[in-house]
All heavy atoms as an XYZ file, in Angstrom:
962
protein
N      36.140    -30.827      6.747
C      35.929    -30.483      8.130
C      34.744    -29.540      8.251
O      34.612    -28.617      7.475
C      37.148    -29.763      8.673
C      38.057    -30.628      9.399
S      39.219    -29.552     10.214
C      40.250    -30.762     10.845
N      33.957    -29.780      9.262
C      32.814    -28.916      9.521
C      33.153    -28.010     10.689
O      33.650    -28.460     11.719
C      31.584    -29.759      9.880
O      31.377    -30.701      8.841
C      30.378    -28.901     10.062
N      32.887    -26.758     10.504
C      33.130    -25.811     11.576
C      31.876    -25.679     12.416
O      30.778    -25.556     11.884
C      33.487    -24.447     10.988
C      34.805    -23.971     11.426
C      35.072    -22.594     10.834
O      34.277    -22.020     10.122
N      36.228    -22.094     11.145
N      32.052    -25.729     13.729
C      30.923    -25.568     14.630
C      30.927    -24.138     15.133
O      31.955    -23.614     15.564
C      31.047    -26.527     15.825
O      31.175    -27.847     15.313
C      29.843    -26.430     16.716
N      29.783    -23.552     15.076
C      29.651    -22.164     15.516
C      28.869    -22.144     16.823
O      27.789    -22.720     16.915
C      28.900    -21.390     14.457
C      28.922    -19.945     14.649
C      28.279    -19.317     13.448
N      28.561    -17.912     13.465
C      27.936    -17.047     12.738
N      27.000    -17.441     11.907
N      28.233    -15.779     12.796
N      29.445    -21.514     17.822
C      28.749    -21.397     19.100
C      28.464    -19.927     19.353
O      29.252    -19.051     19.006
C      29.596    -21.949     20.260
O      30.814    -21.226     20.328
C      29.869    -23.420     20.090
N      27.334    -19.708     19.925
C      26.975    -18.347     20.289
C      26.633    -18.319     21.763
O      26.126    -19.293     22.311
C      25.760    -17.839     19.480
O      24.661    -18.700     19.738
C      26.063    -17.820     17.997
N      26.938    -17.233     22.374
C      26.591    -17.056     23.778
C      25.738    -15.806     23.905
O      25.863    -14.864     23.131
C      27.851    -16.892     24.657
O      28.598    -15.772     24.183
C      28.713    -18.135     24.620
N      24.864    -15.832     24.861
C      24.003    -14.680     25.103
C      24.847    -13.550     25.663
O      25.739    -13.777     26.469
C      22.904    -15.051     26.081
N      24.593    -12.350     25.226
C      25.329    -11.222     25.777
C      25.049    -11.088     27.273
O      24.017    -11.538     27.773
C      24.791    -10.015     25.013
C      23.903    -10.524     23.953
C      23.643    -11.971     24.221
N      25.972    -10.454     27.956
C      25.830    -10.271     29.406
C      24.541     -9.551     29.746
O      23.890     -9.875     30.748
C      27.035     -9.511     29.945
N      24.138     -8.609     28.915
C      22.905     -7.872     29.222
C      21.683     -8.783     29.183
O      20.766     -8.610     29.972
C      22.712     -6.684     28.265
O      22.771     -7.146     26.918
C      23.766     -5.627     28.473
N      21.663     -9.758     28.300
C      20.538    -10.698     28.259
C      20.487    -11.535     29.527
O      19.414    -11.800     30.062
C      20.649    -11.613     27.048
O      20.502    -10.887     25.864
N      21.647    -11.948     29.999
C      21.704    -12.725     31.237
C      21.248    -11.891     32.427
O      20.529    -12.381     33.290
C      23.115    -13.253     31.481
C      23.507    -14.322     30.484
O      22.660    -14.986     29.900
N      24.798    -14.472     30.277
N      21.681    -10.636     32.480
C      21.268     -9.760     33.570
C      19.771     -9.499     33.516
O      19.093     -9.510     34.539
C      22.040     -8.443     33.529
C      23.524     -8.534     33.871
C      24.213     -7.202     33.635
C      23.711     -8.989     35.301
N      19.256     -9.287     32.331
C      17.825     -9.061     32.169
C      17.033    -10.289     32.623
O      16.015    -10.165     33.309
C      17.510     -8.713     30.716
C      16.089     -8.281     30.423
C      15.711     -7.056     31.239
C      15.935     -7.994     28.940
N      17.501    -11.460     32.276
C      16.841    -12.692     32.720
C      16.875    -12.799     34.240
O      15.890    -13.217     34.863
C      17.515    -13.902     32.086
N      17.971    -12.410     34.849
C      18.074    -12.427     36.308
C      17.126    -11.449     36.964
O      16.528    -11.745     38.005
N      16.965    -10.288     36.354
C      16.039     -9.285     36.881
C      14.610     -9.804     36.821
O      13.844     -9.710     37.789
C      16.187     -7.962     36.104
C      17.519     -7.302     36.464
C      15.019     -7.026     36.366
C      17.922     -6.177     35.534
N      14.243    -10.381     35.692
C      12.890    -10.930     35.538
C      12.679    -12.082     36.527
O      11.622    -12.191     37.155
C      12.635    -11.363     34.081
C      11.335    -12.126     33.947
C      12.632    -10.133     33.168
N      13.677    -12.928     36.695
C      13.571    -14.042     37.640
C      13.416    -13.529     39.068
O      12.640    -14.089     39.859
C      14.799    -14.955     37.527
N      14.126    -12.471     39.419
C      14.022    -11.884     40.750
C      12.609    -11.362     40.988
O      12.013    -11.619     42.035
C      15.059    -10.763     40.903
C      15.156    -10.259     42.321
O      15.734    -10.982     43.161
O      14.665     -9.133     42.596
N      12.077    -10.651     40.011
C      10.710    -10.147     40.128
C       9.698    -11.279     40.196
O       8.731    -11.225     40.967
N       9.914    -12.316     39.399
C       9.005    -13.465     39.407
C       9.042    -14.184     40.755
O       7.998    -14.618     41.265
C       9.373    -14.430     38.279
N      10.224    -14.301     41.348
C      10.337    -14.943     42.668
C       9.520    -14.162     43.694
O       8.787    -14.750     44.491
C      11.798    -15.045     43.105
C      11.950    -15.665     44.460
C      11.907    -17.041     44.613
C      12.113    -14.879     45.588
C      12.028    -17.626     45.871
C      12.224    -15.450     46.842
C      12.183    -16.827     46.991
N       9.642    -12.835     43.673
C       8.864    -12.014     44.606
C       7.371    -12.213     44.375
O       6.596    -12.337     45.333
C       9.228    -10.539     44.446
C      10.580    -10.182     44.995
C      10.892     -8.720     44.760
C      12.302     -8.422     45.236
N      13.083     -7.712     44.263
N       6.968    -12.231     43.116
C       5.549    -12.402     42.795
C       5.033    -13.769     43.253
O       3.931    -13.871     43.800
C       5.322    -12.200     41.300
N       5.810    -14.811     43.046
C       5.395    -16.158     43.470
C       5.313    -16.232     44.994
O       4.366    -16.797     45.553
C       6.349    -17.236     42.897
C       6.121    -18.590     43.548
C       6.180    -17.332     41.390
N       6.293    -15.670     45.679
C       6.251    -15.645     47.144
C       5.034    -14.860     47.613
O       4.333    -15.280     48.539
C       7.542    -15.047     47.706
C       7.669    -15.006     49.227
C       7.600    -16.416     49.815
C       8.976    -14.326     49.623
N       4.765    -13.730     46.959
C       3.583    -12.950     47.307
C       2.307    -13.731     47.089
O       1.391    -13.697     47.924
N       2.216    -14.448     45.985
C       1.037    -15.266     45.712
C       0.869    -16.347     46.778
O      -0.247    -16.599     47.249
C       1.132    -15.890     44.323
N       1.963    -16.961     47.186
C       1.893    -17.980     48.241
C       1.377    -17.378     49.542
O       0.547    -17.979     50.233
C       3.266    -18.613     48.455
N       1.841    -16.172     49.867
C       1.376    -15.496     51.077
C      -0.118    -15.202     50.996
O      -0.811    -15.239     52.013
C       2.144    -14.196     51.282
C       3.491    -14.346     51.948
C       4.171    -15.548     51.969
C       4.090    -13.263     52.547
C       5.413    -15.671     52.573
C       5.331    -13.367     53.167
C       5.984    -14.578     53.183
N      -0.616    -14.908     49.800
C      -2.038    -14.605     49.638
C      -2.902    -15.862     49.560
O      -4.052    -15.846     49.991
C      -2.254    -13.749     48.390
C      -1.720    -12.322     48.491
C      -1.831    -11.616     47.149
C      -2.456    -11.545     49.570
N      -2.362    -16.929     49.023
C      -3.127    -18.179     48.898
C      -3.293    -18.859     50.256
O      -4.355    -19.407     50.551
C      -2.453    -19.127     47.882
C      -2.592    -18.545     46.474
C      -3.032    -20.531     47.950
C      -1.735    -19.234     45.427
N      -2.256    -18.829     51.071
C      -2.294    -19.528     52.361
C      -1.776    -18.640     53.487
O      -0.812    -18.998     54.167
C      -1.484    -20.810     52.258
N      -2.402    -17.485     53.718
C      -1.850    -16.569     54.715
C      -1.883    -17.112     56.141
O      -0.928    -16.907     56.898
C      -2.725    -15.322     54.584
C      -3.998    -15.800     53.983
C      -3.616    -16.961     53.106
N      -2.935    -17.816     56.511
C      -2.986    -18.309     57.885
C      -1.999    -19.449     58.112
O      -1.330    -19.501     59.143
C      -4.406    -18.723     58.266
O      -4.876    -19.728     57.395
N      -1.866    -20.336     57.122
C      -0.927    -21.449     57.268
C       0.520    -20.940     57.309
O       1.319    -21.371     58.138
C      -1.089    -22.462     56.130
C      -2.409    -23.182     56.133
C      -3.482    -22.446     55.321
O      -3.404    -21.249     55.061
N      -4.506    -23.181     54.930
N       0.863    -20.037     56.387
C       2.226    -19.497     56.384
C       2.459    -18.600     57.601
O       3.555    -18.587     58.163
C       2.499    -18.730     55.088
C       2.667    -19.624     53.865
C       2.735    -18.790     52.592
C       3.908    -20.471     53.996
N       1.437    -17.866     57.988
C       1.555    -17.045     59.196
C       1.833    -17.895     60.419
O       2.669    -17.550     61.253
N       1.135    -19.023     60.510
C       1.368    -19.928     61.634
C       2.788    -20.494     61.592
O       3.477    -20.559     62.611
C       0.348    -21.068     61.599
C       0.402    -21.976     62.801
C      -0.674    -23.051     62.758
O      -1.795    -22.750     62.330
O      -0.363    -24.196     63.152
N       3.224    -20.888     60.413
C       4.573    -21.430     60.243
C       5.642    -20.399     60.605
O       6.644    -20.719     61.245
C       4.765    -21.897     58.799
C       6.126    -22.463     58.427
C       6.369    -23.774     59.158
C       6.224    -22.665     56.927
N       5.421    -19.147     60.205
C       6.404    -18.086     60.441
C       6.206    -17.362     61.769
O       7.039    -16.537     62.155
C       6.347    -17.071     59.293
C       6.754    -17.613     57.923
C       6.382    -16.625     56.829
C       8.246    -17.920     57.904
N       5.111    -17.624     62.445
C       4.857    -16.970     63.722
C       4.345    -15.549     63.559
O       4.673    -14.679     64.361
N       3.541    -15.337     62.524
C       2.988    -13.995     62.290
C       1.468    -14.067     62.239
O       0.881    -15.122     62.025
C       3.490    -13.404     60.954
O       3.042    -14.230     59.885
C       4.999    -13.306     60.927
N       0.863    -12.918     62.389
C      -0.591    -12.844     62.283
C      -0.981    -12.861     60.805
O      -0.201    -12.450     59.935
C      -1.135    -11.584     62.993
C      -0.941    -11.692     64.492
C      -0.488    -10.330     62.464
N      -2.164    -13.320     60.532
C      -2.622    -13.495     59.154
C      -2.621    -12.193     58.370
O      -2.218    -12.162     57.208
C      -4.030    -14.128     59.149
O      -3.954    -15.387     59.811
C      -4.546    -14.342     57.739
N      -3.038    -11.099     59.004
C      -3.114     -9.837     58.263
C      -1.734     -9.390     57.788
O      -1.607     -8.853     56.692
C      -3.815     -8.737     59.061
C      -3.039     -8.214     60.241
C      -3.149     -8.597     61.542
C      -2.016     -7.205     60.200
N      -2.256     -7.912     62.316
C      -1.546     -7.034     61.526
C      -1.451     -6.444     59.203
C      -0.551     -6.126     61.865
C      -0.447     -5.535     59.534
C      -0.021     -5.381     60.855
N      -0.690     -9.621     58.584
C       0.659     -9.209     58.172
C       1.137    -10.051     56.986
O       1.728     -9.524     56.040
C       1.646     -9.327     59.332
C       3.088     -8.916     59.036
C       3.173     -7.476     58.551
C       3.963     -9.114     60.270
N       0.840    -11.328     57.023
C       1.209    -12.202     55.915
C       0.480    -11.775     54.640
O       1.065    -11.746     53.557
C       0.888    -13.667     56.259
O       1.481    -13.984     57.515
C       1.426    -14.620     55.214
N      -0.788    -11.411     54.775
C      -1.580    -10.964     53.630
C      -1.034     -9.657     53.060
O      -0.874     -9.522     51.836
C      -3.056    -10.792     54.036
O      -3.538    -12.038     54.536
C      -3.907    -10.339     52.867
N      -0.733     -8.709     53.922
C      -0.182     -7.421     53.460
C       1.171     -7.635     52.786
O       1.470     -7.026     51.752
C      -0.090     -6.407     54.631
C       0.649     -5.145     54.227
C      -1.485     -6.063     55.136
N       1.992     -8.514     53.345
C       3.282     -8.824     52.722
C       3.071     -9.443     51.349
O       3.811     -9.140     50.403
C       4.092     -9.767     53.614
N       2.066    -10.294     51.210
C       1.764    -10.895     49.914
C       1.411     -9.855     48.870
O       1.905     -9.902     47.733
N       0.600     -8.890     49.242
C       0.240     -7.807     48.317
C       1.483     -6.996     47.936
O       1.716     -6.705     46.758
C      -0.845     -6.897     48.932
C      -1.073     -5.659     48.077
C      -2.148     -7.669     49.115
N       2.298     -6.659     48.931
C       3.511     -5.871     48.676
C       4.470     -6.624     47.753
O       5.042     -6.032     46.829
C       4.199     -5.534     49.999
N       4.652     -7.903     47.990
C       5.548     -8.700     47.149
C       5.029     -8.820     45.724
O       5.806     -8.723     44.767
C       5.755    -10.090     47.765
C       6.697    -10.127     48.965
C       6.456    -11.368     49.803
C       8.141    -10.047     48.506
N       3.729     -9.019     45.573
C       3.145     -9.094     44.225
C       3.322     -7.773     43.479
O       3.724     -7.757     42.311
C       1.662     -9.437     44.307
C       1.290    -10.899     44.209
C      -0.202    -11.085     44.433
C       1.691    -11.493     42.895
N       3.025     -6.672     44.156
C       3.190     -5.360     43.519
C       4.650     -5.099     43.172
O       4.971     -4.690     42.055
C       2.678     -4.251     44.441
C       1.178     -4.095     44.553
C       0.831     -3.099     45.655
C       0.595     -3.628     43.228
N       5.532     -5.318     44.138
C       6.951     -5.079     43.909
C       7.517     -5.937     42.801
O       8.229     -5.453     41.916
N       7.182     -7.213     42.812
C       7.664     -8.115     41.769
C       7.119     -7.751     40.405
O       7.837     -7.778     39.402
N       5.849     -7.379     40.349
C       5.243     -6.980     39.083
C       5.870     -5.730     38.504
O       6.152     -5.660     37.295
N       6.107     -4.744     39.345
C       6.751     -3.504     38.883
C       8.171     -3.789     38.429
O       8.629     -3.263     37.415
C       6.692     -2.426     39.979
C       5.243     -1.945     40.146
C       7.631     -1.256     39.671
C       4.990     -1.066     41.340
N       8.875     -4.635     39.169
C      10.245     -5.000     38.796
C      10.280     -5.634     37.401
O      11.117     -5.282     36.566
C      10.813     -5.963     39.837
C      12.261     -6.304     39.634
C      12.822     -7.143     40.772
O      12.144     -7.345     41.797
O      13.962     -7.598     40.611
N       9.365     -6.540     37.132
C       9.312     -7.190     35.821
C       8.921     -6.189     34.738
O       9.525     -6.139     33.674
C       8.335     -8.384     35.851
C       8.883     -9.493     36.749
C       8.070     -8.904     34.442
C       7.875    -10.569     37.093
N       7.919     -5.387     35.018
C       7.410     -4.436     34.019
C       8.468     -3.422     33.586
O       8.516     -3.026     32.428
C       6.190     -3.716     34.570
C       5.565     -2.741     33.609
C       4.153     -2.421     34.034
N       3.607     -1.260     33.406
C       3.156     -1.195     32.164
N       3.222     -2.246     31.402
N       2.652     -0.083     31.688
N       9.320     -3.013     34.514
C      10.324     -1.991     34.207
C      11.683     -2.574     33.818
O      12.640     -1.827     33.623
C      10.495     -1.044     35.402
C       9.274     -0.212     35.778
C       9.567      0.641     37.000
C       8.821      0.659     34.618
N      11.766     -3.876     33.672
C      13.054     -4.535     33.433
C      13.830     -3.953     32.255
O      15.036     -3.775     32.334
C      12.855     -6.036     33.239
N      13.177     -3.639     31.184
C      13.854     -3.078     30.008
C      13.845     -1.550     29.993
O      14.427     -0.946     29.112
C      13.191     -3.572     28.727
C      13.372     -5.053     28.491
C      12.754     -5.440     27.155
N      12.874     -6.852     26.903
C      13.930     -7.401     26.306
N      14.930     -6.668     25.897
N      13.967     -8.704     26.112
N      13.181     -0.959     30.982
C      12.985      0.492     30.970
C      13.871      1.250     31.952
O      13.842      2.470     31.983
C      11.514      0.808     31.245
C      10.599      0.233     30.175
C       9.160      0.488     30.500
C       8.287     -0.148     29.429
N       6.882     -0.039     29.727
N      14.616      0.523     32.762
C      15.518      1.154     33.725
C      16.917      0.604     33.516
O      17.095     -0.529     33.088
C      15.059      0.889     35.167
C      13.709      1.499     35.529
C      13.728      3.013     35.426
N      12.489      3.630     35.837
C      11.524      4.021     35.012
N      11.634      3.810     33.717
N      10.447      4.608     35.466
N      17.943      1.403     33.860
C      19.323      0.942     33.666
C      19.637     -0.310     34.496
O      19.184     -0.441     35.633
C      20.161      2.130     34.152
C      19.254      3.309     34.119
C      17.873      2.775     34.364
N      20.400     -1.215     33.907
C      20.793     -2.431     34.604
C      21.562     -2.109     35.882
O      21.413     -2.792     36.894
C      21.640     -3.320     33.691
C      20.909     -3.918     32.496
C      21.884     -4.708     31.624
C      19.747     -4.787     32.931
N      22.357     -1.077     35.835
C      23.141     -0.684     37.014
C      22.230     -0.330     38.190
O      22.496     -0.697     39.329
C      24.029      0.503     36.649
C      24.948      0.915     37.733
C      25.833      2.050     37.256
N      26.868      2.260     38.234
C      28.036      2.731     37.969
N      28.345      3.048     36.733
N      28.911      2.904     38.910
N      21.135      0.357     37.900
C      20.167      0.694     38.943
C      19.580     -0.570     39.542
O      19.493     -0.717     40.769
C      19.042      1.578     38.361
O      19.619      2.785     37.864
C      17.985      1.900     39.398
N      19.184     -1.484     38.682
C      18.638     -2.757     39.149
C      19.630     -3.504     40.024
O      19.273     -4.010     41.080
C      18.253     -3.654     37.967
C      16.811     -3.530     37.571
C      16.439     -2.745     36.506
C      15.827     -4.209     38.270
C      15.109     -2.640     36.134
C      14.495     -4.118     37.903
C      14.149     -3.327     36.837
O      12.837     -3.229     36.484
N      20.861     -3.601     39.570
C      21.855     -4.370     40.321
C      22.071     -3.790     41.710
O      22.144     -4.528     42.697
C      23.166     -4.442     39.550
C      23.102     -5.271     38.262
C      24.428     -5.206     37.525
C      22.707     -6.707     38.551
N      22.149     -2.487     41.800
C      22.332     -1.845     43.112
C      21.136     -2.119     44.022
O      21.299     -2.444     45.198
C      22.545     -0.350     42.941
C      23.895     -0.011     42.382
C      24.048      1.474     42.203
N      25.390      1.780     41.736
C      25.774      2.968     41.367
N      24.932      3.985     41.389
N      27.010      3.166     40.954
N      19.944     -1.967     43.482
C      18.745     -2.202     44.283
C      18.621     -3.665     44.691
O      18.218     -3.975     45.820
C      17.495     -1.751     43.520
C      17.332     -0.247     43.347
C      16.145      0.065     42.441
C      17.177      0.446     44.693
N      18.967     -4.574     43.792
C      18.881     -5.999     44.115
C      19.889     -6.390     45.195
O      19.565     -7.173     46.092
C      19.073     -6.837     42.846
C      17.884     -6.754     41.907
S      18.189     -7.418     40.262
C      18.417     -9.141     40.593
N      21.080     -5.829     45.132
C      22.082     -6.114     46.170
C      21.595     -5.590     47.516
O      21.675     -6.284     48.541
C      23.455     -5.527     45.792
C      24.400     -5.513     46.971
C      24.062     -6.299     44.628
N      21.055     -4.381     47.532
C      20.548     -3.807     48.779
C      19.381     -4.634     49.326
O      19.334     -4.946     50.526
C      20.121     -2.363     48.559
N      18.454     -5.001     48.456
C      17.290     -5.791     48.870
C      17.729     -7.135     49.444
O      17.278     -7.543     50.517
C      16.365     -6.005     47.669
C      15.079     -6.718     48.004
C      13.909     -6.007     48.222
C      15.026     -8.110     48.099
C      12.722     -6.653     48.523
C      13.853     -8.759     48.399
C      12.695     -8.032     48.613
O      11.533     -8.680     48.920
N      18.602     -7.825     48.728
C      19.024     -9.153     49.172
C      19.869     -9.095     50.437
O      19.804     -9.998     51.273
C      19.762     -9.883     48.052
C      18.823    -10.274     46.913
O      17.589    -10.202     47.088
O      19.329    -10.640     45.842
N      20.641     -8.030     50.604
C      21.396     -7.854     51.844
C      20.428     -7.694     53.014
O      20.597     -8.310     54.063
C      22.336     -6.633     51.744
O      23.259     -6.856     50.671
C      23.086     -6.406     53.040
N      19.408     -6.875     52.822
C      18.382     -6.714     53.856
C      17.657     -8.012     54.152
O      17.348     -8.332     55.306
N      17.393     -8.795     53.102
C      16.728    -10.090     53.255
C      17.551    -10.987     54.184
O      17.024    -11.579     55.125
C      16.579    -10.724     51.872
C      15.987    -12.095     51.814
C      16.475    -13.223     52.382
C      14.793    -12.492     51.148
N      15.674    -14.302     52.081
C      14.641    -13.873     51.332
C      13.862    -11.810     50.383
C      13.573    -14.582     50.799
C      12.807    -12.530     49.854
C      12.667    -13.889     50.064
N      18.839    -11.078     53.890
C      19.716    -11.935     54.692
C      19.810    -11.421     56.124
O      19.717    -12.202     57.085
C      21.123    -12.033     54.049
C      22.107    -12.697     54.978
C      21.037    -12.785     52.731
N      19.972    -10.124     56.288
C      20.107     -9.563     57.639
C      18.832     -9.729     58.464
O      18.902    -10.035     59.656
C      20.513     -8.094     57.563
C      21.924     -7.838     57.032
C      22.182     -6.350     56.883
C      22.975     -8.496     57.924
N      17.668     -9.532     57.839
C      16.432     -9.717     58.604
C      16.167    -11.198     58.884
O      15.608    -11.532     59.933
C      15.211     -9.086     57.907
O      15.087     -9.609     56.588
C      15.320     -7.580     57.873
N      16.560    -12.076     57.971
C      16.430    -13.508     58.245
C      17.327    -13.894     59.425
O      16.906    -14.638     60.315
C      16.791    -14.328     57.008
N      18.537    -13.358     59.447
C      19.451    -13.617     60.554
C      18.912    -13.038     61.855
O      18.925    -13.703     62.895
C      20.840    -13.042     60.243
C      21.899    -13.205     61.322
C      22.160    -14.687     61.607
C      23.191    -12.515     60.902
N      18.413    -11.817     61.804
C      17.834    -11.193     63.004
C      16.642    -12.008     63.502
O      16.512    -12.250     64.717
C      17.419     -9.752     62.709
N      15.782    -12.428     62.587
C      14.638    -13.245     62.974
C      15.066    -14.557     63.603
O      14.498    -14.995     64.611
N      16.065    -15.173     63.026
C      16.592    -16.428     63.577
C      17.144    -16.206     64.989
O      16.881    -16.993     65.900
C      17.679    -16.991     62.661
C      18.440    -18.136     63.277
C      17.862    -19.404     63.364
C      19.715    -17.949     63.792
C      18.542    -20.455     63.949
C      20.405    -18.995     64.380
C      19.822    -20.238     64.461
O      20.500    -21.282     65.051
N      17.907    -15.140     65.164
C      18.498    -14.876     66.478
C      17.425    -14.571     67.524
O      17.536    -15.008     68.677
C      19.508    -13.736     66.383
C      20.766    -14.057     65.571
C      21.640    -12.810     65.416
C      21.549    -15.200     66.209
N      16.389    -13.849     67.123
C      15.278    -13.577     68.045
C      14.612    -14.890     68.450
O      14.359    -15.135     69.635
C      14.257    -12.607     67.410
C      12.956    -12.575     68.197
C      14.844    -11.206     67.293
N      14.344    -15.744     67.472
C      13.705    -17.027     67.760
C      14.598    -17.920     68.613
O      14.128    -18.596     69.528
C      13.346    -17.729     66.455
N      15.879    -17.904     68.329
C      16.825    -18.734     69.083
C      16.897    -18.312     70.553
O      17.118    -19.133     71.432
C      18.205    -18.661     68.436
C      19.206    -19.593     69.061
C      20.424    -19.706     68.179
N      21.515    -20.316     68.872
C      21.802    -21.597     68.841
N      21.060    -22.403     68.110
N      22.816    -22.093     69.496
N      16.705    -17.021     70.793
C      16.725    -16.513     72.164
C      15.383    -16.731     72.876
O      15.209    -16.306     74.001
C      17.062    -15.019     72.165
C      18.444    -14.685     71.660
C      19.525    -15.242     72.565
O      19.385    -15.264     73.789
N      20.609    -15.716     71.986
N      14.441    -17.354     72.173
C      13.148    -17.641     72.791
C      12.094    -16.590     72.500
O      10.974    -16.687     72.981
N      12.448    -15.579     71.707
C      11.479    -14.545     71.367
C      10.471    -15.056     70.351
O      10.687    -16.056     69.669
N       9.364    -14.348     70.265
C       8.306    -14.768     69.348
C       8.163    -13.857     68.139
O       7.282    -14.068     67.314
C       6.961    -14.824     70.092
O       6.677    -13.520     70.606
C       6.997    -15.844     71.218
N       9.015    -12.864     68.008
C       8.869    -11.886     66.919
C       9.799    -12.153     65.735
O       9.884    -11.329     64.832
C       9.112    -10.478     67.455
N      10.485    -13.286     65.708
C      11.429    -13.574     64.626
C      10.781    -13.571     63.255
O      11.284    -12.970     62.309
N       9.647    -14.232     63.130
C       8.934    -14.256     61.856
C       8.394    -12.899     61.478
O       8.394    -12.517     60.308
N       7.945    -12.145     62.464
C       7.424    -10.801     62.198
C       8.506     -9.873     61.673
O       8.237     -9.024     60.831
C       6.768    -10.233     63.443
C       5.477    -10.953     63.784
C       4.879    -10.527     65.100
O       5.550     -9.817     65.871
O       3.726    -10.928     65.353
N       9.722    -10.039     62.146
C      10.832     -9.233     61.641
C      11.007     -9.493     60.150
O      11.072     -8.563     59.338
C      12.147     -9.549     62.405
C      13.351     -8.928     61.724
C      12.046     -9.089     63.850
N      11.058    -10.756     59.771
C      11.295    -11.114     58.374
C      10.105    -10.760     57.496
O      10.256    -10.191     56.425
C      11.643    -12.591     58.264
C      12.067    -12.974     56.896
C      13.283    -12.719     56.308
C      11.298    -13.661     55.913
N      13.303    -13.213     55.029
C      12.095    -13.795     54.759
C      10.014    -14.181     55.901
C      11.643    -14.428     53.609
C       9.573    -14.807     54.754
C      10.399    -14.924     53.619
N       8.896    -11.091     57.923
C       7.712    -10.791     57.117
C       7.499     -9.277     57.055
O       7.075     -8.751     56.029
C       6.465    -11.530     57.657
C       5.212    -11.108     56.905
C       6.661    -13.033     57.533
N       7.833     -8.577     58.124
C       7.758     -7.113     58.092
C       8.672     -6.538     57.022
O       8.302     -5.605     56.292
N       9.853     -7.104     56.907
C      10.771     -6.675     55.846
C      10.173     -6.964     54.472
O      10.260     -6.143     53.564
C      12.129     -7.380     55.993
C      13.115     -6.982     54.922
C      13.786     -5.766     55.011
C      13.349     -7.788     53.819
C      14.671     -5.381     54.026
C      14.242     -7.412     52.828
C      14.900     -6.203     52.936
O      15.768     -5.803     51.950
N       9.552     -8.132     54.332
C       8.934     -8.494     53.057
C       7.733     -7.616     52.736
O       7.270     -7.589     51.595
C       8.513     -9.971     53.057
C       9.643    -10.936     53.231
C      10.829    -10.653     52.326
O      10.682    -10.367     51.160
N      12.018    -10.719     52.899
N       7.235     -6.906     53.706
C       6.138     -5.969     53.485
C       6.667     -4.624     53.006
O       6.129     -4.036     52.067
C       5.328     -5.788     54.787
O       4.871     -7.075     55.225
C       4.141     -4.874     54.578
N       7.723     -4.143     53.623
C       8.237     -2.804     53.310
C       9.214     -2.787     52.135
O       9.119     -1.930     51.246
C       8.917     -2.221     54.545
N      10.139     -3.723     52.104
C      11.231     -3.673     51.122
C      10.774     -3.724     49.667
O      11.291     -2.961     48.841
C      12.245     -4.778     51.412
N       9.823     -4.570     49.284
C       9.419     -4.586     47.869
C       8.786     -3.263     47.433
O       8.931     -2.850     46.285
C       8.407     -5.728     47.767
C       8.515     -6.498     49.004
C       9.145     -5.632     50.032
N       8.096     -2.608     48.357
C       7.472     -1.325     48.026
C       8.520     -0.228     47.866
O       8.424      0.605     46.959
C       6.435     -0.954     49.083
C       5.272     -1.938     49.213
C       4.350     -1.526     50.355
C       4.514     -2.078     47.911
N       9.528     -0.245     48.723
C      10.627      0.714     48.587
C      11.388      0.455     47.290
O      11.701      1.381     46.539
C      11.572      0.642     49.812
C      12.832      1.459     49.591
C      10.839      1.095     51.066
N      11.672     -0.805     47.011
C      12.358     -1.208     45.781
C      11.581     -0.693     44.571
O      12.144     -0.076     43.664
C      12.448     -2.740     45.753
C      13.285     -3.320     44.655
C      14.547     -3.811     44.922
C      12.817     -3.419     43.352
C      15.330     -4.384     43.923
C      13.583     -3.979     42.341
C      14.847     -4.465     42.631
N      10.271     -0.942     44.552
C       9.435     -0.517     43.427
C       9.390      1.006     43.308
O       9.472      1.550     42.197
C       8.027     -1.084     43.587
N       9.279      1.697     44.426
C       9.241      3.163     44.395
C      10.538      3.737     43.833
O      10.518      4.676     43.028
C       8.981      3.715     45.799
N      11.668      3.162     44.227
C      12.951      3.623     43.707
C      13.095      3.336     42.218
O      13.664      4.136     41.470
C      14.102      3.008     44.506
C      14.214      3.500     45.950
C      15.238      2.685     46.733
C      14.556      4.986     46.000
N      12.574      2.204     41.775
C      12.585      1.893     40.338
C      11.719      2.877     39.562
O      12.109      3.350     38.496
C      12.083      0.483     40.074
C      13.066     -0.645     40.152
C      12.366     -1.967     39.868
C      14.222     -0.450     39.197
N      10.544      3.153     40.094
C       9.644      4.091     39.413
C      10.259      5.486     39.332
O      10.061      6.200     38.346
C       8.296      4.142     40.128
C       7.425      2.894     39.967
C       6.284      2.911     40.960
C       6.917      2.788     38.533
N      11.003      5.865     40.353
C      11.631      7.188     40.409
C      12.899      7.269     39.565
O      13.302      8.349     39.137
C      11.952      7.517     41.878
C      12.478      8.906     42.080
C      12.754      9.164     43.549
C      13.407     10.525     43.676
N      13.887     10.774     45.000
N      13.538      6.138     39.309
C      14.824      6.111     38.599
C      14.668      6.635     37.158
O      13.618      6.488     36.545
C      15.378      4.687     38.568
N      15.748      7.196     36.682
C      15.772      7.683     35.291
C      15.621      6.514     34.332
O      16.137      5.419     34.595
C      17.081      8.419     35.025
N      14.918      6.703     33.231
C      14.771      5.627     32.242
C      16.119      5.237     31.636
O      17.055      6.039     31.585
C      13.865      6.234     31.179
C      13.233      7.417     31.805
C      14.171      7.903     32.870
N      16.189      4.011     31.164
C      17.379      3.539     30.456
C      17.483      4.253     29.129
O      16.487      4.659     28.542
C      17.299      2.025     30.243
N      18.688      4.394     28.652
C      18.913      5.065     27.360
C      18.834      4.121     26.230
O      19.102      3.021     26.219
C      20.280      5.742     27.373
C      20.308      6.853     28.372
C      21.639      7.527     28.336
N      21.630      8.585     29.362
C      22.687      9.171     29.758
N      23.857      8.874     29.262
N      22.612     10.112     30.660
């Protein structure tokens, strides 16, 4: 009989991969905002400069998130990611409700969040105590 040995990645490796993926998603979204700011701005109902600024913020935030992935406690990351994603959902909902009511600022609400939140996220990561 041959024994089969299976190994699984530790939970910390999975969490680290999720952190890197989260940062990469922000960076890719930021790059898209910078590559096609007028087209995405038109689609989202925002002015080009706001889309461009959001792209820069997302690239910076995502890059810092990836760079510090092994240097900050996982618990800090998880808390910040939950807060960020909760804000993402709430601003998307607020933007949708504004648009549904006939308002024109729905996209600006969401893109405005994408401008501020990654910078706050990155600042909190930079300020956080290093991992042990």
